[in-house]
C-alpha positions as a Python dict, from the first residue, in 0.01 Angstrom:
ca = {
    (1, 'M'): (0, 0, 0),
    (2, 'K'): (53, 358, -108),
    (3, 'C'): (328, 406, -364),
    (4, 'R'): (568, 695, -393),
    (5, 'H'): (648, 884, -710),
    (6, 'P'): (949, 809, -929),
    (7, 'L'): (1284, 988, -952),
    (8, 'H'): (1284, 1016, -1328),
    (9, 'R'): (1126, 1311, -1496),
    (10, 'L'): (980, 1199, -1824),
    (11, 'A'): (922, 1397, -2137),
    (12, 'I'): (715, 1224, -2399),
    (13, 'A'): (723, 1380, -2746),
    (14, 'A'): (467, 1257, -2994),
    (15, 'A'): (203, 1524, -3050),
    (16, 'V'): (168, 1901, -3039),
    (17, 'T'): (-48, 1902, -2729),
    (18, 'V'): (81, 1951, -2376),
    (19, 'L'): (44, 1642, -2166),
    (20, 'A'): (-159, 1661, -1845),
    (21, 'M'): (-117, 1470, -1523),
    (22, 'Q'): (-413, 1337, -1329),
    (23, 'A'): (-395, 1300, -953),
    (24, 'P'): (-288, 951, -844),
    (25, 'A'): (-571, 723, -740),
    (26, 'Q'): (-578, 596, -385),
    (27, 'P'): (-524, 217, -354),
    (28, 'A'): (-835, 16, -291),
    (29, 'E'): (-901, -116, 56),
    (30, 'D'): (-890, -476, -70),
    (31, 'P'): (-634, -609, -318),
    (32, 'F'): (-750, -616, -678),
    (33, 'I'): (-871, -963, -783),
    (34, 'L'): (-768, -1111, -1117),
    (35, 'G'): (-1013, -1384, -1206),
    (36, 'V'): (-1175, -1588, -1482),
    (37, 'C'): (-1508, -1758, -1530),
    (38, 'S'): (-1498, -2131, -1583),
    (39, 'H'): (-1738, -2424, -1626),
    (40, 'D'): (-1484, -2693, -1536),
    (41, 'L'): (-1646, -2750, -1195),
    (42, 'H'): (-1909, -2951, -1378),
    (43, 'L'): (-1666, -3181, -1560),
    (44, 'R'): (-1668, -3514, -1381),
    (45, 'D'): (-1326, -3590, -1525),
    (46, 'S'): (-1184, -3239, -1474),
    (47, 'T'): (-819, -3237, -1577),
    (48, 'S'): (-538, -3105, -1363),
    (49, 'K'): (-404, -2936, -1678),
    (50, 'G'): (-663, -2665, -1642),
    (51, 'V'): (-563, -2592, -1284),
    (52, 'Q'): (-196, -2566, -1380),
    (53, 'L'): (-282, -2322, -1657),
    (54, 'L'): (-485, -2110, -1415),
    (55, 'K'): (-188, -2092, -1179),
    (56, 'Q'): (61, -2022, -1458),
    (57, 'A'): (-145, -1725, -1580),
    (58, 'G'): (-153, -1570, -1235),
    (59, 'I'): (-528, -1615, -1194),
    (60, 'E'): (-642, -1577, -834),
    (61, 'S'): (-1015, -1653, -848),
    (62, 'V'): (-1245, -1877, -1052),
    (63, 'R'): (-1611, -1784, -1089),
    (64, 'T'): (-1840, -2080, -1147),
    (65, 'D'): (-2204, -2184, -1122),
    (66, 'A'): (-2323, -2365, -811),
    (67, 'H'): (-2650, -2456, -982),
    (68, 'W'): (-2947, -2497, -751),
    (69, 'A'): (-3074, -2768, -992),
    (70, 'F'): (-2754, -2968, -946),
    (71, 'L'): (-2764, -2956, -568),
    (72, 'E'): (-3133, -3043, -547),
    (73, 'R'): (-3187, -3313, -807),
    (74, 'R'): (-3469, -3459, -595),
    (75, 'R'): (-3738, -3246, -440),
    (76, 'D'): (-3630, -3113, -98),
    (77, 'Q'): (-3319, -3336, -96),
    (78, 'L'): (-2999, -3135, -111),
    (79, 'K'): (-2671, -3309, -187),
    (80, 'V'): (-2329, -3191, -304),
    (81, 'E'): (-2213, -3321, -642),
    (82, 'P'): (-1934, -3573, -562),
    (83, 'H'): (-1680, -3420, -802),
    (84, 'W'): (-1713, -3063, -671),
    (85, 'P'): (-1494, -3103, -361),
    (86, 'K'): (-1218, -3258, -572),
    (87, 'Y'): (-1225, -2968, -818),
    (88, 'L'): (-1215, -2713, -537),
    (89, 'A'): (-930, -2897, -365),
    (90, 'G'): (-727, -2882, -687),
    (91, 'N'): (-770, -2506, -708),
    (92, 'E'): (-706, -2456, -339),
    (93, 'A'): (-377, -2647, -367),
    (94, 'Q'): (-262, -2383, -618),
    (95, 'G'): (-382, -2091, -402),
    (96, 'I'): (-680, -2017, -628),
    (97, 'D'): (-1001, -1891, -468),
    (98, 'S'): (-1356, -1968, -580),
    (99, 'L'): (-1660, -1748, -648),
    (100, 'F'): (-1988, -1942, -643),
    (101, 'I'): (-2293, -1815, -830),
    (102, 'L'): (-2612, -1907, -645),
    (103, 'G'): (-2917, -1945, -864),
    (104, 'Y'): (-3067, -2052, -1198),
    (105, 'G'): (-3390, -2194, -1062),
    (106, 'N'): (-3508, -2547, -988),
    (107, 'R'): (-3783, -2736, -1166),
    (108, 'F'): (-3929, -2861, -837),
    (109, 'H'): (-4001, -2507, -723),
    (110, 'G'): (-4211, -2282, -941),
    (111, 'D'): (-4121, -2481, -1252),
    (112, 'G'): (-3774, -2328, -1247),
    (113, 'E'): (-3893, -1968, -1238),
    (114, 'K'): (-3712, -1697, -1045),
    (115, 'P'): (-3778, -1705, -669),
    (116, 'R'): (-4032, -1422, -651),
    (117, 'S'): (-4314, -1600, -469),
    (118, 'E'): (-4292, -1695, -103),
    (119, 'P'): (-4276, -2076, -152),
    (120, 'V'): (-3999, -2051, -413),
    (121, 'R'): (-3805, -1798, -203),
    (122, 'T'): (-3824, -2032, 94),
    (123, 'A'): (-3686, -2320, -113),
    (124, 'F'): (-3413, -2098, -259),
    (125, 'N'): (-3308, -1977, 86),
    (126, 'R'): (-3283, -2341, 201),
    (127, 'Y'): (-3051, -2409, -92),
    (128, 'V'): (-2840, -2101, -4),
    (129, 'A'): (-2809, -2213, 358),
    (130, 'F'): (-2711, -2567, 254),
    (131, 'T'): (-2446, -2444, 11),
    (132, 'A'): (-2290, -2195, 252),
    (133, 'E'): (-2278, -2455, 531),
    (134, 'Q'): (-2137, -2734, 315),
    (135, 'F'): (-1859, -2516, 172),
    (136, 'R'): (-1794, -2307, 482),
    (137, 'G'): (-1446, -2156, 467),
    (138, 'R'): (-1380, -2272, 112),
    (139, 'I'): (-1564, -2013, -99),
    (140, 'K'): (-1417, -1662, -100),
    (141, 'H'): (-1709, -1494, -276),
    (142, 'Y'): (-2077, -1576, -325),
    (143, 'E'): (-2278, -1401, -597),
    (144, 'I'): (-2656, -1402, -557),
    (145, 'W'): (-2807, -1498, -892),
    (146, 'N'): (-2670, -1431, -1238),
    (147, 'E'): (-2807, -1154, -1459),
    (148, 'W'): (-3149, -1129, -1295),
    (149, 'D'): (-3214, -818, -1501),
    (150, 'V'): (-3214, -992, -1841),
    (151, 'E'): (-3582, -1082, -1821),
    (152, 'D'): (-3703, -729, -1743),
    (153, 'P'): (-3451, -454, -1660),
    (154, 'V'): (-3709, -173, -1632),
    (155, 'D'): (-3992, -302, -1409),
    (156, 'P'): (-3949, -159, -1056),
    (157, 'Q'): (-4128, -454, -895),
    (158, 'F'): (-3895, -698, -1072),
    (159, 'T'): (-3600, -506, -923),
    (160, 'A'): (-3765, -495, -578),
    (161, 'D'): (-3817, -872, -576),
    (162, 'Y'): (-3448, -924, -649),
    (163, 'A'): (-3348, -674, -379),
    (164, 'R'): (-3550, -872, -128),
    (165, 'L'): (-3388, -1195, -242),
    (166, 'I'): (-3043, -1035, -198),
    (167, 'T'): (-3117, -920, 155),
    (168, 'D'): (-3243, -1262, 265),
    (169, 'A'): (-2966, -1461, 97),
    (170, 'A'): (-2688, -1234, 219),
    (171, 'G'): (-2802, -1274, 579),
    (172, 'I'): (-2816, -1651, 541),
    (173, 'I'): (-2465, -1669, 393),
    (174, 'R'): (-2322, -1457, 675),
    (175, 'Q'): (-2485, -1685, 928),
    (176, 'H'): (-2333, -2002, 782),
    (177, 'D'): (-2006, -1869, 639),
    (178, 'P'): (-1922, -1536, 802),
    (179, 'D'): (-1582, -1499, 635),
    (180, 'A'): (-1721, -1516, 279),
    (181, 'K'): (-1779, -1196, 84),
    (182, 'V'): (-2125, -1152, -69),
    (183, 'L'): (-2181, -995, -407),
    (184, 'A'): (-2502, -924, -592),
    (185, 'G'): (-2621, -772, -916),
    (186, 'A'): (-2439, -940, -1204),
    (187, 'V'): (-2603, -658, -1393),
    (188, 'T'): (-2577, -665, -1773),
    (189, 'T'): (-2499, -367, -1992),
    (190, 'K'): (-2867, -333, -2075),
    (191, 'G'): (-2953, -343, -1709),
    (192, 'I'): (-2696, -75, -1630),
    (193, 'E'): (-2830, 147, -1907),
    (194, 'S'): (-3193, 85, -1806),
    (195, 'G'): (-3137, 188, -1445),
    (196, 'F'): (-3156, -161, -1291),
    (197, 'A'): (-2822, -125, -1108),
    (198, 'L'): (-2916, 220, -987),
    (199, 'R'): (-3250, 97, -849),
    (200, 'L'): (-3067, -179, -659),
    (201, 'I'): (-2848, 84, -493),
    (202, 'E'): (-3151, 299, -414),
    (203, 'A'): (-3319, -8, -262),
    (204, 'G'): (-3034, -23, -11),
    (205, 'I'): (-2870, -352, -106),
    (206, 'M'): (-2527, -218, -10),
    (207, 'Q'): (-2632, -251, 352),
    (208, 'S'): (-2641, -629, 296),
    (209, 'V'): (-2362, -706, 50),
    (210, 'D'): (-1991, -636, 9),
    (211, 'G'): (-2004, -527, -351),
    (212, 'L'): (-2212, -481, -665),
    (213, 'S'): (-2122, -706, -954),
    (214, 'L'): (-2146, -590, -1314),
    (215, 'H'): (-2122, -751, -1660),
    (216, 'P'): (-2040, -439, -1864),
    (217, 'Y'): (-1988, -591, -2211),
    (218, 'V'): (-1942, -350, -2500),
    (219, 'H'): (-1839, -580, -2787),
    (220, 'C'): (-2168, -526, -2973),
    (221, 'R'): (-2159, -149, -2959),
    (222, 'R'): (-2087, 43, -3275),
    (223, 'R'): (-1734, 113, -3394),
    (224, 'G'): (-1554, 356, -3166),
    (225, 'E'): (-1772, 264, -2866),
    (226, 'N'): (-1660, -99, -2840),
    (227, 'T'): (-1297, -38, -2749),
    (228, 'P'): (-1139, -65, -2400),
    (229, 'E'): (-1092, 312, -2394),
    (230, 'A'): (-1458, 386, -2468),
    (231, 'W'): (-1553, 114, -2222),
    (232, 'I'): (-1359, 261, -1932),
    (233, 'E'): (-1491, 611, -2001),
    (234, 'W'): (-1847, 477, -1984),
    (235, 'L'): (-1772, 264, -1678),
    (236, 'A'): (-1623, 564, -1496),
    (237, 'G'): (-1954, 744, -1541),
    (238, 'V'): (-2144, 443, -1411),
    (239, 'D'): (-1912, 431, -1110),
    (240, 'M'): (-1977, 797, -1030),
    (241, 'E'): (-2354, 761, -1070),
    (242, 'L'): (-2377, 460, -841),
    (243, 'S'): (-2153, 611, -572),
    (244, 'R'): (-2354, 932, -585),
    (245, 'A'): (-2675, 737, -532),
    (246, 'A'): (-2527, 539, -243),
    (247, 'N'): (-2372, 854, -94),
    (248, 'K'): (-2047, 656, -59),
    (249, 'P'): (-1810, 461, -284),
    (250, 'V'): (-1967, 141, -418),
    (251, 'P'): (-1721, -151, -452),
    (252, 'L'): (-1763, -285, -807),
    (253, 'Y'): (-1675, -638, -913),
    (254, 'L'): (-1666, -703, -1288),
    (255, 'T'): (-1759, -1070, -1262),
    (256, 'E'): (-1796, -1103, -1638),
    (257, 'M'): (-1620, -901, -1906),
    (258, 'A'): (-1448, -986, -2235),
    (259, 'W'): (-1438, -947, -2611),
    (260, 'P'): (-1521, -1262, -2813),
    (261, 'A'): (-1288, -1366, -3097),
    (262, 'H'): (-1529, -1509, -3353),
    (263, 'Q'): (-1614, -1463, -3719),
    (264, 'G'): (-1937, -1266, -3732),
    (265, 'A'): (-2126, -973, -3587),
    (266, 'C'): (-1961, -822, -3276),
    (267, 'G'): (-1654, -1040, -3322),
    (268, 'I'): (-1282, -957, -3347),
    (269, 'D'): (-978, -1173, -3422),
    (270, 'E'): (-770, -1347, -3155),
    (271, 'T'): (-486, -1094, -3188),
    (272, 'L'): (-706, -796, -3116),
    (273, 'Q'): (-877, -990, -2837),
    (274, 'A'): (-537, -1022, -2669),
    (275, 'A'): (-463, -649, -2711),
    (276, 'Y'): (-806, -556, -2572),
    (277, 'L'): (-754, -789, -2274),
    (278, 'A'): (-431, -615, -2179),
    (279, 'R'): (-571, -266, -2231),
    (280, 'S'): (-891, -334, -2039),
    (281, 'F'): (-713, -486, -1737),
    (282, 'F'): (-476, -188, -1709),
    (283, 'L'): (-765, 55, -1754),
    (284, 'A'): (-976, -127, -1489),
    (285, 'R'): (-699, -55, -1240),
    (286, 'T'): (-746, 319, -1296),
    (287, 'L'): (-1084, 311, -1115),
    (288, 'P'): (-1029, 260, -739),
    (289, 'N'): (-1384, 130, -687),
    (290, 'V'): (-1329, -160, -927),
    (291, 'R'): (-1210, -435, -694),
    (292, 'G'): (-1186, -726, -937),
    (293, 'Y'): (-1217, -837, -1299),
    (294, 'W'): (-1314, -1189, -1408),
    (295, 'W'): (-1250, -1251, -1777),
    (296, 'Y'): (-1527, -1452, -1946),
    (297, 'D'): (-1417, -1712, -1989),
    (298, 'F'): (-1123, -1940, -1921),
    (299, 'R'): (-1180, -2185, -2206),
    (300, 'N'): (-1377, -2173, -2530),
    (301, 'D'): (-1715, -2343, -2497),
    (302, 'G'): (-1695, -2503, -2842),
    (303, 'T'): (-1506, -2511, -3172),
    (304, 'D'): (-1739, -2323, -3412),
    (305, 'K'): (-1548, -2010, -3518),
    (306, 'R'): (-1875, -1844, -3620),
    (307, 'E'): (-2049, -1899, -3286),
    (308, 'R'): (-1993, -1611, -3045),
    (309, 'E'): (-2042, -1814, -2728),
    (310, 'H'): (-1771, -2057, -2838),
    (311, 'N'): (-1497, -1795, -2861),
    (312, 'F'): (-1469, -1588, -2544),
    (313, 'G'): (-1198, -1802, -2387),
    (314, 'L'): (-833, -1751, -2299),
    (315, 'L'): (-782, -2110, -2414),
    (316, 'R'): (-924, -2307, -2703),
    (317, 'Q'): (-1148, -2598, -2611),
    (318, 'D'): (-851, -2838, -2621),
    (319, 'Y'): (-673, -2622, -2358),
    (320, 'S'): (-423, -2480, -2610),
    (321, 'P'): (-343, -2116, -2527),
    (322, 'K'): (-478, -1830, -2737),
    (323, 'P'): (-281, -1504, -2762),
    (324, 'A'): (-501, -1360, -2486),
    (325, 'Y'): (-378, -1625, -2242),
    (326, 'Q'): (-14, -1551, -2317),
    (327, 'V'): (-69, -1177, -2269),
    (328, 'L'): (-250, -1231, -1938),
    (329, 'E'): (37, -1447, -1816),
    (330, 'A'): (278, -1164, -1893),
    (331, 'I'): (80, -879, -1732),
    (332, 'S'): (-77, -1054, -1434),
    (333, 'P'): (210, -970, -1192),
    (334, 'I'): (166, -603, -1272),
    (335, 'I'): (-212, -610, -1252),
    (336, 'K'): (-197, -778, -910),
    (337, 'D'): (112, -629, -745),
    (338, 'Y'): (137, -269, -871),
    (339, 'Q'): (-79, 28, -781),
    (340, 'F'): (-208, 279, -1032),
    (341, 'L'): (-31, 610, -971),
    (342, 'G'): (-169, 839, -1237),
    (343, 'R'): (-260, 897, -1597),
    (344, 'V'): (-50, 1086, -1847),
    (345, 'E'): (-289, 1221, -2107),
    (346, 'E'): (-124, 1280, -2440),
    (347, 'S'): (-395, 1266, -2703),
    (348, 'R'): (-696, 1065, -2807),
    (349, 'N'): (-464, 842, -3009),
    (350, 'S'): (-259, 705, -2719),
    (351, 'V'): (-285, 613, -2352),
    (352, 'L'): (-5, 641, -2098),
    (353, 'L'): (-49, 517, -1742),
    (354, 'R'): (186, 508, -1445),
    (355, 'F'): (202, 211, -1205),
    (356, 'G'): (433, 137, -913),
    (357, 'N'): (518, -62, -605),
    (358, 'D'): (793, -44, -343),
    (359, 'E'): (1049, -181, -587),
    (360, 'D'): (980, -29, -927),
    (361, 'Q'): (785, 227, -1126),
    (362, 'L'): (636, 157, -1467),
    (363, 'L'): (499, 348, -1760),
    (364, 'V'): (235, 152, -1958),
    (365, 'A'): (164, 298, -2300),
    (366, 'W'): (-19, 207, -2623),
    (367, 'S'): (-175, 349, -2936),
    (368, 'T'): (-554, 348, -2963),
    (369, 'T'): (-543, 337, -3343),
    (370, 'D'): (-431, 79, -3598),
    (371, 'Q'): (-123, 290, -3667),
    (372, 'T'): (204, 273, -3473),
    (373, 'R'): (292, 591, -3289),
    (374, 'P'): (645, 700, -3186),
    (375, 'V'): (713, 853, -2847),
    (376, 'T'): (1037, 975, -2699),
    (377, 'I'): (1104, 918, -2330),
    (378, 'T'): (1352, 1149, -2160),
    (379, 'S'): (1518, 1065, -1830),
    (380, 'A'): (1627, 1318, -1567),
    (381, 'G'): (1995, 1245, -1557),
    (382, 'R'): (2223, 1025, -1761),
    (383, 'S'): (2163, 649, -1778),
    (384, 'A'): (2430, 385, -1844),
    (385, 'S'): (2190, 95, -1903),
    (386, 'N'): (1939, 24, -2178),
    (387, 'L'): (1566, 82, -2141),
    (388, 'K'): (1394, -220, -1988),
    (389, 'L'): (1072, -299, -2177),
    (390, 'L'): (798, -563, -2194),
    (391, 'D'): (607, -567, -2522),
    (392, 'T'): (272, -745, -2475),
    (393, 'A'): (260, -804, -2852),
    (394, 'Q'): (548, -1048, -2796),
    (395, 'P'): (489, -1174, -2441),
    (396, 'D'): (704, -1481, -2495),
    (397, 'K'): (1015, -1261, -2511),
    (398, 'G'): (959, -1125, -2160),
    (399, 'W'): (1151, -817, -2047),
    (400, 'T'): (1406, -697, -2302),
    (401, 'T'): (1679, -432, -2307),
    (402, 'A'): (1719, -385, -2682),
    (403, 'I'): (1646, -8, -2681),
    (404, 'A'): (1944, 201, -2584),
    (405, 'W'): (1928, 538, -2414),
    (406, 'Q'): (2075, 812, -2632),
    (407, 'C'): (2284, 1042, -2412),
    (408, 'P'): (2421, 1355, -2586),
    (409, 'S'): (2759, 1452, -2448),
    (410, 'N'): (2649, 1809, -2383),
    (411, 'A'): (2319, 1716, -2211),
    (412, 'D'): (2231, 1612, -1861),
    (413, 'H'): (1963, 1369, -1973),
    (414, 'C'): (1912, 1070, -2202),
    (415, 'A'): (1632, 987, -2447),
    (416, 'A'): (1485, 667, -2588),
    (417, 'R'): (1244, 633, -2880),
    (418, 'V'): (963, 377, -2851),
    (419, 'E'): (706, 277, -3111),
    (420, 'L'): (359, 239, -2960),
    (421, 'S'): (113, -12, -3108),
    (422, 'A'): (-228, -149, -3015),
    (423, 'F'): (-58, -373, -2759),
    (424, 'P'): (62, -206, -2437),
    (425, 'K'): (434, -158, -2394),
    (426, 'I'): (551, -165, -2032),
    (427, 'L'): (857, 47, -1956),
    (428, 'S'): (1047, 2, -1631),
    (429, 'L'): (1193, 309, -1466),
    (430, 'G'): (1401, 90, -1237),
    (431, 'P'): (1443, 53, -859),
    (432, 'D'): (1616, 392, -831),
    (433, 'S'): (1285, 557, -919),
    (434, 'V'): (1121, 462, -589),
    (435, 'G'): (1095, 697, -294),
    (436, 'S'): (1221, 1017, -456),
    (437, 'E'): (1105, 1350, -586),
    (438, 'P'): (761, 1385, -746),
    (439, 'L'): (718, 1352, -1119),
    (440, 'Q'): (766, 1690, -1283),
    (441, 'P'): (521, 1834, -1537),
    (442, 'I'): (547, 1667, -1875),
    (443, 'S'): (597, 1868, -2192),
    (444, 'T'): (629, 1791, -2560),
    (445, 'R'): (904, 1877, -2802),
}
């Protein structure tokens, strides 16, 4: 759905630079997918509480491991784990789709090594066919292997073997479940930087799959390069490079991405994790080729605050919500139902983005520093109502109208002052902003 520009002309005063407008992005062909990764498929006593929390947060897709080793526990005998259908049914009842990862090796075939030899490839393809047939019509996305590149992201033959596996598996999935979308890659940051993703594109895998999946983590980069803003700048360059190599846009699926909240190297606290979640989801929507974003992961894997792998979740291990969960619940309707219209570039210390749908237009703004930053928003015309605002730093308060427009008696406009912080503030321009004149150039005062 293509959105029109708002009625209001905004002036944002906060710096001495003139603000610039970027051209609105075109909406993606497919709706943006808001997902999470979860391991709950493998809990034999999986609780319905988790499903309810998925639904409540607005999550549309759950990415999980359909381990080859679990489906083939005896050599050449494939069987579905009895609790899997029940778990899928619980998600389906709430309108939540599934993404199955196919892979991880099997000890009966090549001692669990990657399927690079003919006998192991044959066994793997049999597992792929079995899975696609057994779950026909129930799995929205299949992802062929997880992070193949970790072992060796630079060896061309290692890449070529994976490209062959992708081609074979994708054809098998389409034969047994033609409505499922097929993804491949799950390429790590190191693999992206080492050219692994680029070599997959050059090998022609986009002729076989619906999208390339990436795991573009940046939490262990040095200070200044590990923020959502640095991340999206880097990812935009990756997007351009891959599309150039393919000679067409490459649909990108971020099937793992997050910042861990742990005490130690590469860690941040739970509050900043929540702010980064909001900022990264809004920024992901600015790249039309990014078709989905799965936060890793839904629930903490353990309780050790010093262990990185225990602290990626939206929930703690006991299913109690972390700040990141509450923020996602607040922003998910916007991430899913609004289109990105354009970027308002003020300075390196703040980000201002425009979103809209047929009913409303929004300005999403935040400070990229630890300091709050005041901005003044000016309407074109006088306004009788207060400014409607959602502060993701206090998601439990929902939309508020505490900030009044200041309307000088001798002026034909009103102004409102807003303090920006590390958490995005979402400002509604109201239903009257839809379907009217284009946004005028923005200037400072």
